[in-house]
C-alpha positions, 0 to 999 in steps of 0.5 A, a space after each residue: 462474496 461481495 463486500 461493501 465499500 468501507 471507504 467511498 470518495 467522490 469528486 473530492 477537492 482541496 486547495 490551500 490558497 492558490 495551491 490545488 493539492 487535490 483537484 478531483 479524486 474518486 475511488 472506493 476501498 472495500 472491506 476485506 481488501 488492501 488498496 494501494 494509494 500510489 502517486 509521485 511526491 506532490 500528487 495529493 496523497 497526504 492531503 487526501 489521507 488527512 481528509 479521510 482521517 477527519 483532519 482536513 475538510 474537503 472544499 467539495 465532494 463527499 467522503 464516507 468512512 463505513 457510511 459516516 461523513 468525516 465532516 458531519 460526524 468525525 467522532 463516528 469516523 474515528 471510532 471505526 478508523 485507525 490512522 497511522 501517519 508517516 510520522 507520529 510523535 510520541 510522549 517521550 517520557 511514557 513507556 511503550 506500554 503506557 503509551 498504548 494504555 493511554 491511547 486506549 483510554 482516549 478511545 474510551 476503553 476502560 483501564 482494565 481492558 486498556 492494559 490487556 489490549 496494550 499487552 496484546 499489541 506489544 506482542 503483535 508488533 514485536 516490542 516486548 523487549 522495549 515494553 517498559 522503556 520510555 518511547 524516547 529510546 526507540 529507533 525510527 523503525 520501532 516508533 513505526 511499530 508503536 505507531 501501528 499498534 496505536 492505530 490498532 488499539 480500538 480494533 478499527 474496521 478501516 485502516 489508513 497507513 501512510 508509509 508504514 514500512 518506513 524505517 523498518 528492517 527487512 524482517 519487520 517489513 515481512 511481518 508488516 506485510 503478513 499482518 496487513 494481509 491478516 487484518 484484511 482477511 479478518 474483514 478490515 478495509 486497508 488503504 496503504 500509501 507507500 513509495 515502495 511499489 514492490 512492497 505494495 505489489 505483495 500486499 495490495 488487492 487493488 490500487 488507486 493512482 493519483 497525480 496532480 490531485 486527480 485519480 486516473 480513470 479505470 479505463 486508463 489504468 486498465 490500458 496502462 496495465 496491458 501495455 508492453 513490458 519487459 519479462 526477465 528470463 534466466 536459463 540454466 544455459 544462457 548461451 542456449 537461451 540466446 540462441 533459441 531467442 534468435 532462432 525463434 525470431 523473438 526480440 530482446 530489449 537487453 539483459 542484466 545480471 539476472 537474465 535476458 529482457 524480452 518485451 511482452 504484451 500480456 500474460 497470454 503472450 508470456 505463457 506462449 513465449 515460455 511454451 516456445 522456449 521450453 519446446 525448443 529445449 531451453 531449461 528455464 530457471 526463472 521467468 517473470 515480469 522485470 517489474 511488478 504490476 503496480 510499478 509498470 502501471 504507474 510508470 506507463 500512466 506517468 508517461 501520459 497513459 492517464 485519461 
């Protein structure tokens, strides 16, 4: 099934005086999918997100959110989009429940529906024990959960998440990943920016790489994805694995406490390597890339793979 581009960005640029924060960004994020926004500090990610969220105007280029122009019709964009910034302040004296009800009212949801929606979201993000406590008592991670709930209050079809897992404990991070995948499965287009690439690997369908305010081309991303990377192999008998690699003439690039690292180009070569080792009688207990796809591609692009 083909889905439409809920976020469409073409040739967008934004400067602040002599600082060119975003130079040339183009990408699409489709409905029913999670798109990772990846780049180092200072790459332009936050400026880009602010433009998508209708909070900054681009100097040039075009943006469409579910078909709406955030410059010409920001209200239409805000009706269909949920925005979770890295840090969102809260009304310190309002309770969690009151905060969500107030947010719903700002989206022109009537009072009765606002109360129902607030209760639903409190359950969804796991803030039941704190529902009637003032937001000033919340920890950093609990405030992140509240921020996510506020972004979801009007059931948006497009969701922008900037470092959503910041401050969350491991259990809450898992819950977040499950929720993000569920929302995408229900048809939302989700753009997630995070420095934790392992987390993005577990939730994203696509990725946009940005550095120096410029998006990497599809060709350079594909080329970087296909470059040599280490795969980690762990065997029931480490000595047998070492001997088999030597006998088969398979080079290694080192080892760590988790296993032996072998440079591999692509999944076909990895599959062949596994077949050869098992045919040689080695009992393999773990076999996989030493780093995820997104981290590998990002690191290769950072070395100069972008065109």
